N, C-alpha and C positions, 0 to 999 in steps of 0.2 A: 504493500500500500504506500510505502514511502516513495517508491518510484512514481506513482500516480501524482502524489502531492508535489514532488519536484517538477514533474512534467507540466502540471497546471501552472506552477510558478513561472517556468520558463516560457510557456505558451502565453501567459499574460504579458510578460515583458516584450515578447516578440510581437504580439498583436498590438500592444500599446505603441511600440515604436513605429510599426507599419501604418497604423491608422492615423497616427499623429502627423504623418506626411501629407495626408489628403488635402487639408486646407492650404498647404504650402506650395504644392507642385505647380498649380496653374499660375499663381502670381509670380513664382520663381521663374517659370518659363517665359512669362511676359517680360520680366525684368531683363531676361537675356535677349529679348527682341524676337521671340517666336510669334508667328501669326496664329490666329485661332485654329486654322486648319492643321497647322503643324503640331499644335498642342494636342489636338484630337489624335493625330498619328502617334504621338508619344504615348498617350494613354492606351491606344489600341495595340501597339507593339508589345506593351507589357503583358496584355492578356494573350496575344498571339504566341509569344515565346514561352508561355506557360505550357502549351500543348506538347512539344517534344520533351520538356522536362517531366511532365506528368506521365508520359509513356515510359520513359526510362526509369522513373521513380517506382512505378508499380512492380516491374520485374526485379529491380535492384533491391527493394525493401524485402520482397519475398525471399530473395536468395541470400542477402547479406545482413538482414536485420535493420532496425530503425535507428539505432543509437548514433552511428557515425553520419548518417544522412541528416539527422536533426542537427548535430553539431556543425557539420560542414556547411549546411544551408544557412544557419545563423551567422557563422563566421564570414562566409562569402557575402551575405547581405550587409553585414557591418562594414566590411572593407569597401564594398561598392558605394555605401553611403558616404564614407570618407572621401572617395573619389568624387562623388556627386557634389560635395561641398566645395570642390575646387573647379567645377565646370564653369566655363566662361562663354560657351557657344551652344546654341540650341541643338546642333547636330551631335555634339558630345553628350548632351543630356539624353538624346534619343538612344545613343549607343549604351550608355550606362543603364538606363531603364530597361532596355531590351535584355541585357545580360541579367539584370536583377529579376526579371520575370522568369527566366530559365532557372536561376539558382533557387528562388523561393518556391518553385513548383515542387520541389522535393519535400518541403516541410510538412504540408498538410497530410499527404498520404502516409508519411513516416510516423507522424504523431498519432493519427487515428488508428493505424495498424498496431502500434505499441499499446494504446489504450485497450483495443479489442483483445489483445493477447493477455492483458492483465486480468481480464474478467473471469470470475468463477463460473458464471452461467448467464443465461439470456437476460435476466433481470439486472444483475450486476453490470453487465455489458451496457444495457440501456442507461443505467445511472451514470456510468463513466462517460458515455456520450453526451448525456444531459449536462454533466459537469463541464465538458469541453465547450458546449454551447453557452453555458453561464459565463465561463471565463472570457470567451470571445465577445459576448454581448456586453459585459461590463467594460471591457477594454474599448469597445466601439462607442460606448456612451461617453466616457471621460476623455479619451485620447484626442479626438479632433479639436475640442476646446483647448486642451493643454497644448497641442501643437500650434494652434493659432496664437495663443498667449506667448509661447516660447519664441515664435518668429517675430512677434511685435516687440519683444524685449531685447533679444540678442541678434536678430537678423537671420536670414536664410542659411548662410554658410555655417555659422556657429551652431544653429539648430541641427543641421544635418550631421555635423561633427559629433554633437552630444548623443544623438540617436544612434549614430554609427558605432561609437564606443560602447553604448549600452548593448547593442546586438552582438558586438564582438565579444564582450565579457560574458554574455549569456551563453553564447556558443561554446566558449572555453569551459565554463562551469558545467555545461551539459555533458562534456566528455567524462567527468568524474561522477556526476550524480545521477545520470540516466543509466539504468541497467536493463538489459533484455531479460524478460522472465524465462524461467525454465519451461521446457516443453511439457505441458500437462499430460499430453497423451503418453509420453514416455514414463511419467511419474505415476500414472494410474495403476492401482493394484489389480491383480488378476481377478477375473469375474468370480472364480471359485472361492477366493479368500473372504469375500463378504457378500452374502446373499442380498439381493435387491427385492423390494416389493414388486408385485406383479406389474403395477402401472409403470414403474421406472424401468423394469425389464423390457416392457414393450417399447419404451422410448429408446433404450439402449440398442434394441434390435433394429430400429429404423436404419436403413442403409443410407450412406451419405449421398447427397445429390450429385449425380454425374455432371461433369462440366458441360457436356453437350446439351443438357436440359436447362442451363441457365437462361432465364427469360430476359433477354436483352431489352425488351420493351420497357422494363422498369427504369431504365436510364432516361426515359422521357420525363420522369419526376424531377431530377436535378436540372435538366435543361429548362423545363417550364418554370421552376422556382427561380433560377438565376436570371432568366429572361424577364420575368415579372419584376424582380428586384432591380434589374438594370433600367427598366422602364420607369420604376418609381424614382430611382436616383436621377433620371433625366428630367422627369416631369415635375416632381415636387418642388424643386427650387424655382421653377417658372411660375408656380402658383402661390409662392410665398408672399407676394406683394412687393412694393417698392421701398417701404420703410424698414430699415434695419434688416436687410435681406439675409445677410450671413447669419445673424443671431436668430432670426425667425426660422430659417431652414434648419439650423442646428437643433432648435427646439423641437421641430416637427420630427426629425429623425430620432431624437432622444425619446419621443413618445412611442415610436415604433419599437425601440430597444427596450423600453420599460414594459411594454406589452409582452415582448418575448420573455423578459425576466419573470413575469407573472406566471407563465405556464412552464418555463424551464424548471422552476422551483418545485413543481408538483411531481415529485419523484414517484408517487404511487401510479402515475400513468404508465410507467415502464412495465407494469404487470400485464398490460393489455397487448394484444397481437399488434406487431409493428405495422402490418398492412392496414389494419382497421384504423389505427391512429393516423397513418399517412393519408388515407382517404378522407377521414373526417376533417383533418386539418386542411387538406386541399380544398374541400368543399367550402369551408368557412373562409379561407383565403380568397377563393373566387368570388364569393358573395360580397366580401369587403371591397374588392376591386370593382365589382359591379355597382356597389353603392357610390364609390368615388366617381365612376364614369357617369352615373345617372343623376348626380347631385341630389341624393336622398336628403330629406330634411333632418339630418343627423349631424351634430357637430363634427368638423373635420378631425379634431383631436380624438373623438370617440372612435371613428372609423379607423384611424391609424393605430389606435391602441388595440382594437380587435384584430387588425392586420398583423400586428406584432405578436399577439397571442397565438394566432394560427401558425406563424413561423416558428414560435417556440414549441408547438406541438409537432410540427412536421420534421424539423431538422434532426432531433435525436431519433425519431421514428424512422426516418429515411435511412440513416446510417445503420440502425439495428436491422432494418428490413434487408438491406443489401448484404450485411454480414450473415444473416440467417440463410440467405440464398446461396452465398458464395462458399462457405466452409472455411476452416482455419488455414488451409494451405494456400489460399489466394487472397488474403486480406489486402496485401499491398496492391495487387492488380485491381481489385475491386475499388479501392479508394482512388487509384490512379484514373480509372475510367470515370468515376464520379467527378473527379476534378476536371477531367477533359470535358465532360458534359456540361459542367458548370461554367467553364471558360467559354464554350460555344454559346451558351445561353446569354452570358454576360456581354458577349460581343454583339449578338443579334438583337438584343432587347433595345438598347439606345438607338441603334441604326434604324430599326423598324419604327420606333416611336417618332424619330425625326421625319421619317418618310410619310407617315399617316397623320401627323398632327394637324395639318390644314384641312383634313377631311373628316376625322372623327377623333374622339378622345383616345389617347394612347392607353388609358386604363381599360377601355373596351378590348384592346388587343391583349392586355394582361389577362382579362377574364376569359377570352377565347382560348388562349394558350393553356391556361390552367384547366379549362373544361376538356380540351383535347387530351391532356395528360390523364384526367380523371376517367375519360372513356377508354383510353389505352390500358388503364389498370383495372380492367374488368376482372371479377373474382375468378381465381383458379385454385384448385386443391393444393397446388405447389406452394402457394403463398402462406399456407399454414403448416406445411411439412417441417418437422424438426423443432417446432416451437412448443414450449410448455411454460406455464406461468407460476411455477413453484420454484423458489430459490433452492439452490443446492447447498447442503451443509458444508461450510468451508473446511479444509483440512486442518488437522490438529495444530500444525505449525503456522497456520495463517498464511497471509500473502507476504512476499518478500520483494 
């Protein structure tokens, strides 16, 4: 369990440093003389270079483990931020951000795979994923404001320097404090040594899911989620009004994050089938976007809070759902493909929103994409296979 605590701490520092850059990057690029179209290219290249990194991360994590990928990704990101602090040309910023996208693509699959391996059972796995969501959400609430304050106090270059040294130190500490868990399948006692109740014997007798039967259609869920999130990030600042735009937009995004915190803290939800939680959350999210598009007579803050609550249900459910379908030998590849799907959705969402904004509300597009994902996830017996909602008794030695 100590590994999970250290991992959460390192994840918080990493997410804090990365999200703190968001309010700085655009004005920093403008100060270098970059045109708006070139700034869009800088942002897009960061997501685009995620894709090859995600592919390599999946197979690398499954083969070599997560520890060194976590450390090297954080160290590499810290060094690149130190280079970014000395950039004086928009093209150099594009190069640095492109390499950063590739380097950081290894972090999320490695961390999620390690958390999955630390779990004792399905329920504990869901709680660990919910904890990851909590850490990420808390960091996303406080870090943009902290980054904007830091930039206003010490300037862009010194801010990037401080954040870079923070990531570099975190990556070095991760080498000593992050440990790979022992293979539980190798540690399991023989079946004859301890009789099991009939229900547990039936569960143990379930054959593992063959790789050929993996339902690839489930990756429409992360595509739809990231696409809708990208549309929200594009459209919400445009609806924030003209007075105190930055502060207003930050407040609206904080409401979404607070809604996510409200449901991420409900750990009893992890006892329910991940497929069911994913579908219920997806339906609630689609209705929230439909309300935003239709101008329902509901306060904007309330709709955004509900939207955040739906996200807080979906994200831990989605990771648990994919883990349940993949099996322990392909955690890294599963999270790699999830990251690839999320990168594709994050790229398509803002582009599509900009293309349709003159004809219809982009929030209608979010609603349509989420409903397509909901239709694609029609019930199958496979979605419940291998799942049980009873926690397993931990070993006498506990977790290490």
